[in-house]
C-alpha positions in Angstrom: -110.8 -41.3 98.2 -113.1 -43.0 100.6 -116.4 -44.6 99.5 -119.0 -45.6 101.9 -121.9 -47.9 101.0 -124.1 -49.1 103.8 -126.0 -51.4 101.4 -124.3 -54.5 102.5 -124.5 -53.8 106.3 -128.1 -55.3 106.7 -126.7 -58.3 108.7 -128.9 -57.2 111.5 -132.1 -57.6 109.4 -133.1 -54.1 109.8 -134.4 -52.3 106.6 -132.0 -50.1 105.0 -133.6 -46.7 106.5 -133.5 -48.2 110.1 -130.0 -49.4 109.8 -128.9 -45.8 108.5 -130.7 -44.0 110.9 -129.4 -46.1 113.9 -125.8 -45.4 112.5 -126.5 -41.8 111.9 -127.3 -41.4 115.7 -124.3 -43.4 116.6 -122.0 -41.4 114.5 -123.5 -38.1 115.6 -124.6 -37.1 112.0 -128.4 -37.9 112.4 -129.2 -34.6 110.5 -128.1 -34.7 107.0 -126.8 -31.3 107.2 -124.5 -32.1 110.0 -123.2 -35.1 107.8 -122.5 -32.6 105.2 -121.0 -30.2 107.5 -118.5 -32.9 108.9 -117.6 -34.1 105.2 -117.0 -30.2 104.3 -114.8 -30.1 107.6 -112.6 -32.9 106.8 -112.2 -32.4 103.2 -109.0 -30.5 102.2 -109.7 -27.3 100.1 -110.2 -28.2 96.6 -111.3 -31.5 97.4 -114.0 -33.2 95.5 -117.1 -35.1 97.1 -119.2 -37.4 95.3 -122.8 -38.4 96.7 -124.7 -41.1 94.8 -127.8 -42.3 96.3 -131.3 -43.3 95.9 -133.2 -40.1 95.0 -136.6 -39.6 93.5 -137.4 -37.9 90.3 -138.6 -34.3 90.5 -142.3 -35.3 90.0 -145.2 -35.9 92.5 -145.5 -39.7 93.5 -147.5 -41.2 91.0 -151.0 -41.7 92.3 -150.7 -45.6 92.3 -147.5 -45.6 94.0 -148.4 -43.1 96.9 -149.8 -45.8 99.1 -146.7 -48.0 98.8 -144.3 -44.9 99.6 -146.3 -43.3 102.2 -147.5 -46.3 104.4 -146.0 -46.1 107.9 -145.3 -42.5 108.0 -141.9 -42.7 106.3 -140.4 -45.5 108.5 -139.6 -48.9 106.8 -139.6 -50.3 103.5 -143.3 -49.1 102.7 -142.7 -45.5 104.0 -139.7 -44.1 102.1 -141.3 -41.1 100.6 -139.7 -38.9 103.4 -136.4 -40.6 102.8 -135.8 -39.8 99.2 -134.9 -36.3 98.0 -134.5 -34.9 94.4 -131.2 -34.2 93.0 -132.1 -30.5 93.1 -132.8 -30.8 97.0 -129.6 -32.6 97.5 -127.5 -30.2 95.7 -129.0 -27.5 97.5 -128.1 -28.9 100.8 -124.7 -29.4 99.5 -124.4 -25.7 98.6 -125.6 -24.8 102.0 -122.8 -26.8 103.5 -120.4 -24.7 101.5 -119.8 -27.0 98.4 -119.5 -25.8 94.9 -121.6 -28.1 92.7 -119.7 -29.5 89.6 -122.3 -31.8 88.3 -125.7 -33.1 89.5 -128.4 -35.6 87.8 -129.7 -38.8 87.6 -127.9 -42.1 86.4 -129.2 -42.6 83.0 -129.8 -46.3 83.5 -131.1 -46.0 86.9 -134.2 -48.4 86.4 -131.9 -51.1 85.1 -129.8 -50.8 88.2 -132.9 -51.2 90.3 -134.2 -54.2 88.4 -130.8 -55.8 88.8 -130.9 -55.0 92.6 -133.9 -56.9 92.9 -132.6 -59.9 91.2 -129.4 -60.1 93.0 -129.8 -58.6 96.4 -130.1 -61.5 99.0 -132.8 -59.4 101.0 -134.8 -58.9 98.0 -134.5 -62.6 96.8 -135.4 -63.8 100.3 -138.5 -61.4 100.5 -139.9 -60.6 97.0 -142.9 -59.2 98.5 -140.8 -56.4 100.3 -138.7 -53.9 98.8 -138.4 -55.9 95.4 -142.2 -55.6 95.0 -142.2 -51.8 95.6 -139.2 -51.3 93.1 -141.1 -53.4 90.4 -144.3 -51.6 91.2 -142.5 -48.3 90.8 -141.1 -49.3 87.2 -138.8 -46.3 87.2 -141.5 -43.7 87.4 -140.5 -42.0 90.7 -137.6 -43.8 92.4 -134.3 -43.0 90.8 -130.4 -43.1 91.6 -129.1 -39.6 91.7 -125.8 -38.0 92.1 -124.0 -34.7 93.0 -120.5 -33.9 92.6 -119.4 -31.1 94.7 -116.0 -29.3 95.4 -114.8 -27.6 98.6 -113.6 -24.2 97.4 -109.9 -23.3 97.6 
């Protein structure tokens, strides 16, 4: 099993999304679909793929949060609305890539994880008015942490 977590790769002081987008371009998987297709290609038949990532709840952005999630047109820490998907959207993309969905949902204690993230992440601690502020304002109303467990057919 191989796990990839880019959260600790912000030594270049880029926001998460810029770091991820740059790496995706470098790795030739800029499109989420092409990334899933590559995972599907290299996974053995019957292999299980687990995708855990920040996702949003299947609700519209609460009115008071819309400005902080849409500012900047979807780029950078105050424009992440376009970067988060729902569990359903992510599961559908996995199905389109050929996977069978075994389980999908939101981590039941996602809000507690986000609170701890703001307390312990060095970047949140260094800039409490950046991402940490957005997470606190959200309060678990829109941002969550979702997962999709999928299997490549035999």
